N, C-alpha and C positions, 0 to 999 in steps of 0.2 A: 855697591856703596849703601853707608848708612840710613836710613829714614830720611825723607828731606828734612830741613830748615826753613821750608815754608813756615809762614806765620809765627815763628821763632824770635822773639826780642826781649831786653832785660825785664820787659813787663811781663812776659809769658806766666801766668798761672801755675803754680805748682798742682800735680796731678793732671787727672784726665778734663781740658776743655773740649768743647763742641765749638768747632769754627767751621766755616764755608767748607765743603767736601771732605769733612772728614774730623779729627781731632788733633791738638798738640797735646804730649806728654812730658811731664817734666819732675824728676825725682832727684832727692838728693842721696848720693850713694857713693862717698870720697874714695873709697879703699876698693870699690869693685872693678873688676876686671872688664867688664861688659853687663850692658843693661840690655834686655829685651823684653817688648811689649807682645804679648801673646793673646788673641779675644776670637769673637765670632766672625771679627771682621779679617784674619787672617788665618785662617787654620789653626791657628797656633802653632805656628810654625818658626823654628828659630832660623831667620835667615838675616842677609845684609837688609834686608825690606823692613825685619822688625827689628832691627838693633839701634839702639841711640846713639845719639853722640855725646861726649862728657866735655864740659867746659872748664875751663883753668880752675874753678872753683868746687870741682866736684859734684856737679850737678848735671844728670843726663837728659838729654832732651830733643825733641823731635815731632814730626807731624806725619800721621798716619792719614792715609786717604781711607775713603768709604768707612769711617766709624759713625754710627749711629745712636742715638737716643736709646737707651735699655740694652746697649751692647753689652756683653760681658768680658772682663779684660784681667790680667793678673800681669805681673812684672817677673821676668826669670833674671837673675841676678847670679852673676859669675864673679866668684869671690877665691880668696887665697884659701878659703877653710874650706869651702864647699859650693856647691851651686845649687839652685833650686827654685822654687816659686815664691816671692814674697806679695803680699795683698799691696795694695797704693797706700800710704800712711794719711794720704789726702783722700782717700776713696770716698766718696759722697752718699754711697749706699752699697749695701754688700749684696749676696744672695744666699737663701738659705738651698739645700742643709749646711751645715758647719764641719770643717773650713770651708769657704767658700770663694766666691769669685767677687772680684768689684764690680759694681754696673755704671757705665757712663750716662750720665743724667743731665737734662737741660737744667738751666739756673728758673727759668721763668714759672712762674704761679699766678695762679687767678684768685689775686688779693682783693681784699674787700675792706682795709685796714686804714686807708689812707687819711682819714680824721682822726687818729687815736692819738692822744698825748700822752706820753708817760707820765706819773701823777708825780707833784713835788714829795720829795722823799719824806719831807713831813709828814705827808698824807698817806705814806704805806702803812698799810696794813697785810703783814705777809701769811700765807696759807700753805702750808709744806704738804706735799703729798709725794707716794711713790705711785709711778703712775702703773705697774704690775698689781698693786694690792687695792688702787683707793676703789675703784667700783669694778666690780668682777661678774658681770651678769651671764658669762657662760663657764662659769668653774665647773665641774671639773677640766672639760674639754679644752679651755684657754684663760689664762690671767686677763689682767685689765689691758687695755690699749690705750693707745692716744686719743683714738675715736670715743672711746667710753668714757674718759675725762671728758670729751666736749659736750657728750652728753648731760654732764653736769656742772656745765658750765653755769647755766642760769640761777642754778641754786646757788654757787658760789658768791655769783653778782647780788643777789637777792640777800647772803648772809653780810653782807659789807665789809667784806675785804677788798681790798686795792691791788695785791700781786699776788699770782700763784707761784710757789716755787715748785719747781719739777725736781726730787731727787737725780742723779745722773743719769741719760738717757743715751749716753754713748755706748756703741757696741759693748757687750761683755762676753764671754768664752761659753759661761755655765750657764745651766738650765734657768738659774732665777738668780737675783743677786740683790745687793743694796743699790749695787751701781758704780762703786767705788775702785771696782777692780778693770776696768777699761783699759782696751787697747788700740781700737780703731778709732780716732778722735772726733773723724770728720762724720760718720756714719750713725744714725741713729738706732737705736735697738730694734734687729729684726722682730725681736717676741713681741714688740709693743705695738707692731703692724695689724692691722686684718687684712687676712687673705683674700685674693680677687675673689673667689667663691662665697666666702661671707660679706662681701662688701655691699652688694643693694642696698640693704635695710638700712646700713650706718651711712651711705648716702642721704637716703632718704631723711633720715634722722637730723642729719647736719642742715641740709635745705631746709629743713623747716624751720631751724633757730637762725640760718638767711633770710627767709622770707618774712619771719617776725619783726626783722630789723630794717626792711625793705630792701634787700639786697638781690642780685641775680643767684642763679643757684650755681653749684660744681656741677658737671660732667662728671661719669663714674669714672673717667681716664684722669680726672685731676686728683683724684683721690689714690690711686693706685701705689702701693709702697710707702714705707715708712718715711722717707724724707717728703712726700708730701702731705703724709696723715700729721705729721709734725707741725708741719705749716699750717694745716686746718685749724690745728688746737689753738694755734698762738692767733689765727687770723679770728677767729668764733671770741677766743679771749679779750681779743681788742674790741670786736665789736658791741662787747658785754661791759668795758671800760675798766677791763682787768690786765694788768701789766703779767709780764711773762720773766720769770728768771729760772736761769739753768744752774743746776751745781753742777761746778765744773772740777776735773781732776789734776791741778799741775803741779801737785808735790811728787806724785809717783805714777807709774804703769804698773797693769798687771796685779795680783796675782798670775795667774795662768798665761805663759806666753807660749804660744804653739810655733812652730819653725818659720811658716808664712807670716808671721807678725811683724813688725818694726823691729822688735829686739833682732840683734846682729843684722841688720837690714842689711850692709855691704859684704854681710856672709864673710868677717875676718875669722881667722882663726880662734876659737871659743877658749882654747888653753892659755890665752892671755888674761882672761879672768873677764866682770861685767864692764870694767872700764873701755874695754875695746867693743863695747856692744854699740857703739855709733849712739844712741840716744840717750844713753844711762852712765851714771856714775856707778860706783861699786859699792853702794850704801842702800840698802835694804828698809822698805816700809811698808807693814801691811800685807804682807806678803809678796809684793812686787819690789820694782826698783826706783830711785830717787833720779830724777832728770837728770843729766850735766847741764847745768846752768852757765858754765863757763864756757859754751860753744855759741855763738851768735845763731847757728843754723837752728838749734836746738831753743833759743828764746823765739827765734822767729816762728817756727813752728807752733806754739805755744798761743803765741800772740796773734797769730794769724788764724789758730783754731778759733778765737775769740770774736775777732771782728768776722770772720765766715758767718757765724752766729747770729750777730747783730745786722749783720748786711742781709744775706741770704733767707733767714728765718726770723727776722723782726724782733727778737727778741730784746727786751728791756733792759736787761744786766745780768749779773753773775753772782752766785754763792760760790767762794773759791775756799775749797778743801784743804784743811789745815795747812794753811800760810807758816803757821810756827814752823812744819816741816823744810816747806822751802827753805826758810830763814836758817834754821839750825842745821839740817842735814845737808840741805843745800850750798852750804857754805863755802868759798867765801863769795859765791857770786848770787847766792839767792835773792838777798837783799834788792841788790842790781835790777835784779830780774824783773821783781815788783813794781820799783820804782818803773823800769821800761815798759810795763805792760799797763800799769796805772795812767801814767803820761801819754803813751799811743790812745787809749781805749779811751782817754776824757777828750782829746783834740778830735778821734774819729767820730764820735756820739756823745757831744757834752751832756744829753740827758741820760744817759744810760747808768745803772746803779751798779756799785761795785763793793760787794760785803764780805769781808774776807772773816774765817775761821783762825782763830789765833789763841793758843794755850801756852799760858797762862795769859793773860788779856793784856794789851801792850798798847797803850793809847796812841804812841807813836805808829801804829798801823794805820792810823786815819788822819796823820798829821802830812802834809805836802812835802817833795822832795823838797831841798838835799838831804834832809835829815829822816822824814817820815817815808813811809812807803805808798801813801797816796791814795788808798782806799777811802770810800766814802763812809763806810760804817764796817761794826766787828761786831760778831756775835759777843756776847757777854755771858756770864753765868752768874754772877752774883744774886741778881734778883731771883733767878730760876733756882738756885741752891737754897735761898732766905727762904722763900715762899713753901717750896718743898717742907723746909724744917719745921714750921711753925706749924703748916698744916698736919704732917704727921705726928708733931707732939702732941695737937687738938685732940687726936685721936686716943690719946692714951685715959684710962679711967678717971685719973687724980684730976685735980685742980692745978696741975702745977703752972708757973709761969711760961709765957712764950719769948722767945726772943723778938718783939716786936720792936727793939730797938736796933738787933742786928738788920732785920726787916728795912725799916727807915734807914741804915746806910748803905742797904744795897741798893736802893732807888737811882742813884746818882753816880755812877761809876767814876771812881777816880781818875782825874786825867782827862776826862773827856769835857768839849765844852759846849756840843751843840745837840740837843736830843735826837736828831737824826743820825747820828753817828754813833748808837749802838741798837743793838737788835736782841729783843728780850722776851721770854716766855718760859712757863711752867712747865711744857712737855716739848719733846723734839724728837725726830727719829730715833737717835743715840739713845735717848735716857729710855724712853718707854718701850723698848726693843725687849723681846721674849729672854727672859732670864736675868734682865739688869731690873730697873726699876718701876715700883707700879704707876700706871694712870693716877690724874689727881685724885679721882673719885674713890680710888682704892686706898690710897693715902689717906682720904679724911675718915675712912672706917673700912679698915683690911678685912673685916668679918663680914661685913654687907656692904659693898659701896653703893647698891641701890637704895642704903635706906635713908633716912632724911639727915642724917650727919654726915654719908658721903655727899650727899647732892649738894647741900647748903653750903659743907666745905669747898668742894669742887666749884661751888659758884664766886666765894670767895676769891680762890684761887686764880679762876681764869678772868674774875675781874679787875685784880690787881695788876695782872699782865696787860689788859686794855686801857689801863687808866694811869699807868705809872710814866715817868717820863721814857723815852727811847721809842725804838719802833717795834711794835707788838709783832709776834709770832704765834700763829694756831698750828699745832699739828692735826692731820686728818683726824676727823671723829671727836677732837676734844669739845667740840662746839656743840654737839649733840650727845656728851655725857657716856661717852665710849668708855668702858672699864677696865676692858682686856688688854694686855700688852699686844703688841704686833708681830708680826714676822715677813721677811719677803719671800718665805716659801711657800707659794701658794698653792703648789702641787700637797702638802703635805700637814699644812698646816691652817688650812680651810677653817678651824675652829676659831680661829684668831683675825679672822676678815672682818672689816667693818660690820656693824651690823646695821645696815641700810633696812634690812625687812622689818624689824621693831618699829624703825621710824614710819616706814611705809604702812605699816599695821598700825599707826596710831599710838603708841607707846607713849602714855602720857607724860611720864620722866622725861624721855628723852626729848618730845617737842616741848616741854619745858623749859629744859635747858638750851636748846636750841633757839626758842624764843629770847630767854635771856640774853643769850651770846651775840643775837642778831639785834635786838633793841640797844643793847650796851653799845655796837658798832656803831650803830645809827646815831646814837648820840654824841659820838666823838666827832661828829658832823654837825650835828646842831651847836654843839659847845667847841670853838675852834681853841679854848683853854686846855681842852687835853689831846690837843696837839701843839701847843705852845710851847716858847721858852721857859717861862716862868715858872719856878718849882722852890717850893720850902718845905721842910716837915715842921708841922703843927705842933703834933703831940705824939708821942710814943710810950704805951705802958705795959711792961712786961706783965704783972701779975693781973692788971685787968682786961689784958688781952686788946689791946685797941691801940689803933695807928690812925693818925689824921696828917695828911697833907694837902697844902694847896697849888693849884696849877693858874696859870693865866698866861695871859697874851703880853707880851712886851710892849709898853709904848701905848696899848689899848684898856689892858686890867680885863673885863669880862673872865671874873675869876669863877672860878668852882673848887670846891672843898670836899674830898672824899674821906671817906672814915669807912674803915676795915674794923669789923669785929668778930673776935674766933672765940666768946666763950658760950658756950652751951645755953647761955641764960640770957634772957630778955634784962637789958638795962634800962632804967628809967632815970630821968634826971641827970646825965653825966654831962658834966659840962665841959665844953672844949673852946677854945679859942678861935674865934673869927677875925678874918682881916680887915673887915670893913663892916660897918653898923648898916643897922636898916634890916629890912625882910629877907630873909634866903628862901629861895624854892627847894623843896625836895626833888629834885627832877629825876631821880632815879633809887629805887628800894629793892635789893635783891628779892626780899619776902616775899614779895609780890608773884615770883615765878616760881612759889612751891604751892604746887595744883594751880597752877594759874588758869583765870587770876583769882587770888587768894584772897578772899571775904573776909578774912582773920588775919590779914596781914599786919604786923606790929609796926607802926612808923610815926612818922610826926604830923600826919594829916596834910601833906604837901607842901607846909613850909615851918619855917621857924623864925622868930624873931629874936634879935640881939639884943643885949644889954650894954651900957658902958661899964662894964667890969672888967677891966684886963687881966688876960690870963694865957699862959703858953707864948708869951712875946706878942700877943696881939691886945688892940685896945679895945676890943669887945669881945663877948663872949655869947653862948647859949646853952643853956640847959636839953639837951638830944635825948630823945626816947631811941636806943639802939638794938635794933633785932637780934637775936640770936643767930650766931655765924651767919654776919649780913654782910653787903658790902651798898654804901650809900654815898649819893652824890649831891650834893646842895650847889647852886649855882643863884649867881645877884641878878 
């Protein structure tokens, strides 16, 4: 007779779940003729004891005795088109070498983060990184790992960011990847794990971080495997006050589909086309296939994936890749899926942050259902395009006007109501990838990114991203003047890895830029107006290359005035309107960070006094000294 239905009920989780005496297994394969569970616990024999039972909804389930933590398993699916092994779509860990078995894993972990509270969205500053290339102390033998990132968490906390956004970490089949071609959605990438033989020094390093925070240490067993190592990274981030966001790909899966993947999971006849592949439609995207959002089971699979990472990994939210593809290529059901996703997750974890990538930018993405998709924020490209445009034009050898007026218009994207509803920044993984667009320092001086021109213009570009409305986002290395493009190919493009060695060796220009970024991030905390809802453009002048805007806290004031100047020459006595009279402190001057501390910095001596001389729609004005290629911040 088939496997027992002990411990099986309507609430039995999908995949493999350890219970007393063994494990339950549940998988969706509606057109399959038979589904077996084969593993270490039954000598991989296909017999009645390993055969699951189908219910009326196409779910196969059963209880297998003797299953223990770390036992390997695979489903054997018999369908009308073929029969053979299939990995569990809900597998929580896989085993090398590839193609691999699934691994049964316990859900418990030695967490230390019970006191962590996800920051308010207004307080988010996001740091985007790629695990495989962010910090790579063992190249060329191995790329970066979750525990390598964990070792850099104190650095990120000191920098002043509040959220770490990991590029996709779900298992992919290629040797290296951006992460957007995954097929095993519940399994962290095996290449991002430290093997058992290399683990002891990592255990020591992570335990030093715990001890510094007064917490009990991990045992080596606690950190075995990619699943626990990702949990440890989240744990360490939380202990340092950092939220963790995962980049998830719910528009498509693949690239590369192997025969053991979820593609044609119930092994229907492939001659029928992609639409018979169970999880997917017949529409392609990025080398893979768009999910079939019309099927409740597919929607449930993706929503369960998000709740799984919220619950089991304690993550604080998600960046959703190409929601525009879900909407357009997933029509007519994609928009409804987005609404189901956000409604479910907002109820499941109200504090979690949900950021959509949608091109072209559509404010309806951040509006609630029934008309909107219900995401908390959307990526926008207006400020990025405008900043990169003016910085690039500023590098020309002539005195051409810059489109500061267009830059001013980009600061508040049309149709958005609140400053936490969009995410902006001049760099991200797509833009500065090898062969695409340059880093901001290289934009500022294509011939020599390390020149004063490149450095000073990079300060203005990064400074605008950190003072403009919206949630700022930095891309790894931007904070310390990384001027090379990046690549995910850690094996063949080691020359494009982040230049940590220069920073560690005391490279003055890198350290100065890092201090600039860190101090400006700390200024955001000291001056709530830089996170506030109040905003207006005071002055934009294309020929003079000047932009000034005001920010404040609604109902409180606490105003700041930000002035960006992209002329290569100092300006003296440049009059700008101020929203209030009296003395204004010059609380930030980017020129100070040129060979910090710059004894010859040009500026306003720490404060300016306004006059009752109306200008730029303001009742007061002041004559300012504007350093060449600079960003100034004034506060009341």
